[in-house]
VMD Tcl script that builds the backbone (N, CA, C; Angstrom):
set m [mol new atoms 270]
animate dup $m
set s [atomselect $m all]
$s set {name element resname resid chain x y z} {
  {N N MET 1 A -28.734 142.791 35.811}
  {CA C MET 1 A -27.944 141.774 36.455}
  {C C MET 1 A -26.479 142.205 36.402}
  {N N GLN 2 A -25.786 141.896 37.453}
  {CA C GLN 2 A -24.367 142.231 37.524}
  {C C GLN 2 A -23.562 141.255 36.688}
  {N N ASN 3 A -22.302 141.562 36.510}
  {CA C ASN 3 A -21.400 140.670 35.763}
  {C C ASN 3 A -20.824 139.624 36.715}
  {N N ASP 4 A -21.673 138.723 37.152}
  {CA C ASP 4 A -21.245 137.665 38.067}
  {C C ASP 4 A -20.624 136.522 37.282}
  {N N SER 5 A -19.733 135.805 37.909}
  {CA C SER 5 A -19.118 134.644 37.265}
  {C C SER 5 A -20.117 133.495 37.244}
  {N N ILE 6 A -19.811 132.490 36.468}
  {CA C ILE 6 A -20.695 131.325 36.379}
  {C C ILE 6 A -20.788 130.635 37.730}
  {N N GLU 7 A -19.661 130.565 38.420}
  {CA C GLU 7 A -19.663 129.917 39.729}
  {C C GLU 7 A -20.596 130.647 40.701}
  {N N THR 8 A -20.553 131.977 40.691}
  {CA C THR 8 A -21.407 132.763 41.589}
  {C C THR 8 A -22.875 132.535 41.259}
  {N N LEU 9 A -23.211 132.521 39.981}
  {CA C LEU 9 A -24.604 132.303 39.592}
  {C C LEU 9 A -25.078 130.906 39.977}
  {N N LEU 10 A -24.221 129.891 39.780}
  {CA C LEU 10 A -24.606 128.528 40.151}
  {C C LEU 10 A -24.777 128.403 41.662}
  {N N LEU 11 A -23.868 129.026 42.419}
  {CA C LEU 11 A -23.995 128.978 43.880}
  {C C LEU 11 A -25.271 129.677 44.343}
  {N N ARG 12 A -25.586 130.805 43.743}
  {CA C ARG 12 A -26.789 131.540 44.135}
  {C C ARG 12 A -28.040 130.724 43.816}
  {N N HIS 13 A -28.033 130.028 42.688}
  {CA C HIS 13 A -29.221 129.298 42.258}
  {C C HIS 13 A -29.359 127.950 42.971}
  {N N TYR 14 A -28.258 127.192 43.068}
  {CA C TYR 14 A -28.330 125.832 43.595}
  {C C TYR 14 A -27.836 125.703 45.033}
  {N N GLY 15 A -27.093 126.662 45.520}
  {CA C GLY 15 A -26.538 126.551 46.865}
  {C C GLY 15 A -25.181 125.862 46.827}
  {N N SER 16 A -24.510 125.864 47.963}
  {CA C SER 16 A -23.147 125.331 47.998}
  {C C SER 16 A -23.098 123.810 48.009}
  {N N ALA 17 A -24.190 123.143 48.347}
  {CA C ALA 17 A -24.198 121.690 48.438}
  {C C ALA 17 A -24.552 121.015 47.112}
  {N N ALA 18 A -24.922 121.779 46.120}
  {CA C ALA 18 A -25.356 121.189 44.846}
  {C C ALA 18 A -24.150 120.681 44.062}
  {N N PRO 19 A -24.310 119.572 43.385}
  {CA C PRO 19 A -23.208 119.068 42.561}
  {C C PRO 19 A -23.049 119.900 41.293}
  {N N ALA 20 A -21.850 119.903 40.778}
  {CA C ALA 20 A -21.595 120.623 39.521}
  {C C ALA 20 A -22.263 119.874 38.377}
  {N N PRO 21 A -22.791 120.582 37.400}
  {CA C PRO 21 A -23.397 119.903 36.250}
  {C C PRO 21 A -22.388 119.006 35.540}
  {N N VAL 22 A -22.879 117.918 34.990}
  {CA C VAL 22 A -22.026 116.951 34.323}
  {C C VAL 22 A -21.442 117.568 33.051}
  {N N ASP 23 A -20.145 117.444 32.873}
  {CA C ASP 23 A -19.433 117.905 31.677}
  {C C ASP 23 A -19.689 119.384 31.360}
  {N N LEU 24 A -19.820 120.218 32.380}
  {CA C LEU 24 A -20.076 121.635 32.167}
  {C C LEU 24 A -18.941 122.292 31.398}
  {N N GLU 25 A -17.720 122.005 31.816}
  {CA C GLU 25 A -16.570 122.628 31.156}
  {C C GLU 25 A -16.460 122.182 29.698}
  {N N ASP 26 A -16.689 120.904 29.436}
  {CA C ASP 26 A -16.621 120.406 28.053}
  {C C ASP 26 A -17.705 121.048 27.184}
  {N N GLN 27 A -18.905 121.199 27.738}
  {CA C GLN 27 A -19.992 121.817 26.984}
  {C C GLN 27 A -19.693 123.281 26.683}
  {N N LEU 28 A -19.139 123.990 27.672}
  {CA C LEU 28 A -18.792 125.393 27.452}
  {C C LEU 28 A -17.686 125.549 26.412}
  {N N CYS 29 A -16.686 124.680 26.480}
  {CA C CYS 29 A -15.592 124.729 25.499}
  {C C CYS 29 A -16.099 124.440 24.095}
  {N N ALA 30 A -16.980 123.458 23.971}
  {CA C ALA 30 A -17.534 123.129 22.654}
  {C C ALA 30 A -18.364 124.290 22.112}
  {N N MET 31 A -19.123 124.954 22.978}
  {CA C MET 31 A -19.932 126.079 22.538}
  {C C MET 31 A -19.047 127.238 22.081}
  {N N VAL 32 A -17.976 127.491 22.815}
  {CA C VAL 32 A -17.052 128.563 22.434}
  {C C VAL 32 A -16.394 128.240 21.103}
  {N N ARG 33 A -16.013 126.982 20.889}
  {CA C ARG 33 A -15.405 126.587 19.603}
  {C C ARG 33 A -16.384 126.767 18.451}
  {N N ARG 34 A -17.650 126.384 18.645}
  {CA C ARG 34 A -18.656 126.543 17.593}
  {C C ARG 34 A -18.882 128.014 17.264}
  {N N GLU 35 A -18.987 128.838 18.277}
  {CA C GLU 35 A -19.193 130.268 18.039}
  {C C GLU 35 A -17.985 130.881 17.347}
  {N N SER 36 A -16.794 130.455 17.742}
  {CA C SER 36 A -15.576 130.968 17.111}
  {C C SER 36 A -15.532 130.575 15.635}
  {N N ALA 37 A -15.885 129.327 15.333}
  {CA C ALA 37 A -15.900 128.872 13.942}
  {C C ALA 37 A -16.944 129.642 13.132}
  {N N ALA 38 A -18.104 129.908 13.730}
  {CA C ALA 38 A -19.142 130.660 13.025}
  {C C ALA 38 A -18.691 132.091 12.752}
  {N N ILE 39 A -18.030 132.708 13.708}
  {CA C ILE 39 A -17.538 134.077 13.518}
  {C C ILE 39 A -16.473 134.108 12.438}
  {N N GLN 40 A -15.565 133.134 12.450}
  {CA C GLN 40 A -14.518 133.078 11.419}
  {C C GLN 40 A -15.122 132.869 10.034}
  {N N ALA 41 A -16.124 132.011 9.927}
  {CA C ALA 41 A -16.775 131.773 8.633}
  {C C ALA 41 A -17.458 133.035 8.137}
  {N N ARG 42 A -18.121 133.751 9.031}
  {CA C ARG 42 A -18.791 134.994 8.665}
  {C C ARG 42 A -17.777 136.040 8.212}
  {N N GLU 43 A -16.680 136.163 8.940}
  {CA C GLU 43 A -15.641 137.120 8.563}
  {C C GLU 43 A -15.019 136.762 7.215}
  {N N GLN 44 A -14.861 135.463 6.956}
  {CA C GLN 44 A -14.301 135.032 5.675}
  {C C GLN 44 A -15.255 135.367 4.529}
  {N N ARG 45 A -16.564 135.162 4.730}
  {CA C ARG 45 A -17.530 135.505 3.682}
  {C C ARG 45 A -17.529 137.002 3.406}
  {N N VAL 46 A -17.444 137.807 4.455}
  {CA C VAL 46 A -17.408 139.255 4.278}
  {C C VAL 46 A -16.138 139.656 3.541}
  {N N SER 47 A -15.020 139.041 3.887}
  {CA C SER 47 A -13.750 139.352 3.236}
  {C C SER 47 A -13.790 139.001 1.749}
  {N N VAL 48 A -14.338 137.834 1.434}
  {CA C VAL 48 A -14.439 137.419 0.037}
  {C C VAL 48 A -15.346 138.378 -0.725}
  {N N TRP 49 A -16.460 138.765 -0.114}
  {CA C TRP 49 A -17.387 139.686 -0.778}
  {C C TRP 49 A -16.727 141.038 -1.020}
  {N N ASN 50 A -15.961 141.518 -0.040}
  {CA C ASN 50 A -15.302 142.818 -0.186}
  {C C ASN 50 A -14.180 142.781 -1.229}
  {N N GLN 51 A -13.561 141.628 -1.446}
  {CA C GLN 51 A -12.465 141.530 -2.395}
  {C C GLN 51 A -12.938 141.185 -3.804}
  {N N ARG 52 A -14.212 140.855 -3.960}
  {CA C ARG 52 A -14.744 140.454 -5.262}
  {C C ARG 52 A -14.734 141.641 -6.216}
  {N N ARG 53 A -14.238 141.402 -7.376}
  {CA C ARG 53 A -14.226 142.446 -8.388}
  {C C ARG 53 A -15.554 142.464 -9.117}
  {N N VAL 54 A -16.003 143.649 -9.417}
  {CA C VAL 54 A -17.258 143.813 -10.131}
  {C C VAL 54 A -16.938 144.512 -11.449}
  {N N SER 55 A -17.425 143.941 -12.532}
  {CA C SER 55 A -17.136 144.516 -13.838}
  {C C SER 55 A -17.936 145.798 -14.053}
  {N N ARG 56 A -17.449 146.623 -14.942}
  {CA C ARG 56 A -18.164 147.860 -15.263}
  {C C ARG 56 A -19.522 147.557 -15.872}
  {N N ARG 57 A -19.577 146.474 -16.646}
  {CA C ARG 57 A -20.848 146.082 -17.268}
  {C C ARG 57 A -21.892 145.746 -16.200}
  {N N ARG 58 A -21.467 145.012 -15.183}
  {CA C ARG 58 A -22.401 144.634 -14.114}
  {C C ARG 58 A -22.862 145.871 -13.332}
  {N N VAL 59 A -21.951 146.794 -13.056}
  {CA C VAL 59 A -22.327 148.027 -12.358}
  {C C VAL 59 A -23.326 148.808 -13.200}
  {N N LEU 60 A -23.080 148.897 -14.512}
  {CA C LEU 60 A -23.987 149.619 -15.398}
  {C C LEU 60 A -25.362 148.948 -15.415}
  {N N GLN 61 A -25.389 147.611 -15.443}
  {CA C GLN 61 A -26.664 146.902 -15.402}
  {C C GLN 61 A -27.417 147.192 -14.112}
  {N N LEU 62 A -26.720 147.147 -12.980}
  {CA C LEU 62 A -27.375 147.409 -11.701}
  {C C LEU 62 A -27.931 148.819 -11.644}
  {N N VAL 63 A -27.141 149.793 -12.102}
  {CA C VAL 63 A -27.586 151.182 -12.064}
  {C C VAL 63 A -28.757 151.386 -13.013}
  {N N THR 64 A -28.669 150.827 -14.208}
  {CA C THR 64 A -29.727 150.998 -15.202}
  {C C THR 64 A -31.029 150.363 -14.733}
  {N N PHE 65 A -30.953 149.101 -14.291}
  {CA C PHE 65 A -32.176 148.419 -13.896}
  {C C PHE 65 A -32.760 148.988 -12.618}
  {N N SER 66 A -31.921 149.394 -11.680}
  {CA C SER 66 A -32.478 149.973 -10.455}
  {C C SER 66 A -33.087 151.335 -10.759}
  {N N GLY 67 A -32.450 152.116 -11.644}
  {CA C GLY 67 A -33.026 153.411 -12.034}
  {C C GLY 67 A -34.319 153.234 -12.789}
  {N N ALA 68 A -34.357 152.251 -13.684}
  {CA C ALA 68 A -35.581 151.987 -14.446}
  {C C ALA 68 A -36.683 151.507 -13.505}
  {N N GLY 69 A -36.328 150.671 -12.561}
  {CA C GLY 69 A -37.314 150.184 -11.601}
  {C C GLY 69 A -37.882 151.307 -10.758}
  {N N LEU 70 A -37.016 152.228 -10.353}
  {CA C LEU 70 A -37.491 153.353 -9.556}
  {C C LEU 70 A -38.394 154.273 -10.364}
  {N N SER 71 A -38.051 154.484 -11.632}
  {CA C SER 71 A -38.898 155.354 -12.448}
  {C C SER 71 A -40.256 154.703 -12.698}
  {N N VAL 72 A -40.302 153.406 -12.922}
  {CA C VAL 72 A -41.579 152.702 -13.102}
  {C C VAL 72 A -42.400 152.790 -11.822}
  {N N LEU 73 A -41.747 152.628 -10.692}
  {CA C LEU 73 A -42.440 152.734 -9.411}
  {C C LEU 73 A -42.999 154.141 -9.220}
  {N N ALA 74 A -42.202 155.153 -9.551}
  {CA C ALA 74 A -42.664 156.541 -9.414}
  {C C ALA 74 A -43.854 156.803 -10.324}
  {N N MET 75 A -43.790 156.303 -11.572}
  {CA C MET 75 A -44.916 156.497 -12.490}
  {C C MET 75 A -46.161 155.802 -11.967}
  {N N GLY 76 A -45.995 154.616 -11.405}
  {CA C GLY 76 A -47.134 153.898 -10.841}
  {C C GLY 76 A -47.755 154.643 -9.679}
  {N N LEU 77 A -46.908 155.193 -8.809}
  {CA C LEU 77 A -47.431 155.967 -7.685}
  {C C LEU 77 A -48.152 157.213 -8.159}
  {N N ASN 78 A -47.596 157.888 -9.182}
  {CA C ASN 78 A -48.263 159.072 -9.726}
  {C C ASN 78 A -49.626 158.706 -10.306}
  {N N THR 79 A -49.690 157.567 -10.980}
  {CA C THR 79 A -50.954 157.119 -11.555}
  {C C THR 79 A -51.969 156.836 -10.457}
  {N N LEU 80 A -51.532 156.177 -9.394}
  {CA C LEU 80 A -52.445 155.886 -8.288}
  {C C LEU 80 A -52.923 157.167 -7.617}
  {N N GLN 81 A -52.016 158.096 -7.415}
  {CA C GLN 81 A -52.416 159.352 -6.786}
  {C C GLN 81 A -53.351 160.144 -7.684}
  {N N GLY 82 A -53.122 160.118 -8.980}
  {CA C GLY 82 A -54.020 160.791 -9.918}
  {C C GLY 82 A -55.397 160.166 -9.902}
  {N N GLY 83 A -55.481 158.849 -9.810}
  {CA C GLY 83 A -56.748 158.146 -9.738}
  {C C GLY 83 A -57.504 158.462 -8.474}
  {N N GLN 84 A -56.802 158.642 -7.379}
  {CA C GLN 84 A -57.448 158.983 -6.123}
  {C C GLN 84 A -58.005 160.398 -6.165}
  {N N ARG 85 A -57.292 161.312 -6.807}
  {CA C ARG 85 A -57.760 162.687 -6.887}
  {C C ARG 85 A -59.056 162.743 -7.696}
  {N N ARG 86 A -59.117 161.979 -8.783}
  {CA C ARG 86 A -60.321 161.987 -9.617}
  {C C ARG 86 A -61.500 161.396 -8.840}
  {N N ALA 87 A -61.237 160.353 -8.051}
  {CA C ALA 87 A -62.321 159.721 -7.306}
  {C C ALA 87 A -62.886 160.676 -6.268}
  {N N TYR 88 A -62.026 161.474 -5.651}
  {CA C TYR 88 A -62.509 162.415 -4.645}
  {C C TYR 88 A -63.215 163.605 -5.264}
  {N N SER 89 A -62.808 163.993 -6.475}
  {CA C SER 89 A -63.388 165.195 -7.089}
  {C C SER 89 A -64.762 164.921 -7.705}
  {N N VAL 90 A -65.113 163.664 -7.920}
  {CA C VAL 90 A -66.399 163.347 -8.550}
  {C C VAL 90 A -67.535 163.492 -7.596}
}
mol reanalyze $m
mol bondsrecalc $m
mol representation Tube
mol addrep $m
């Protein structure tokens, strides 16, 4: 679809004799305001998250627990693969 204006799309769909929708401009303005407020709120949350300080203790906890979790997962996968090899070799 081309980048047609709203007026062009309405004329193409309804014809030139059709009445304009009731409160179209007010509805469009309200929608733009809501979207603008949502974008500003999202940008504010991202800004707050980016400015948040993280303690060294918290970073160490995240690294330790994620590393421990990955090693447990790797050991579990090795165990499963070892079990499959034994089942096929029997």
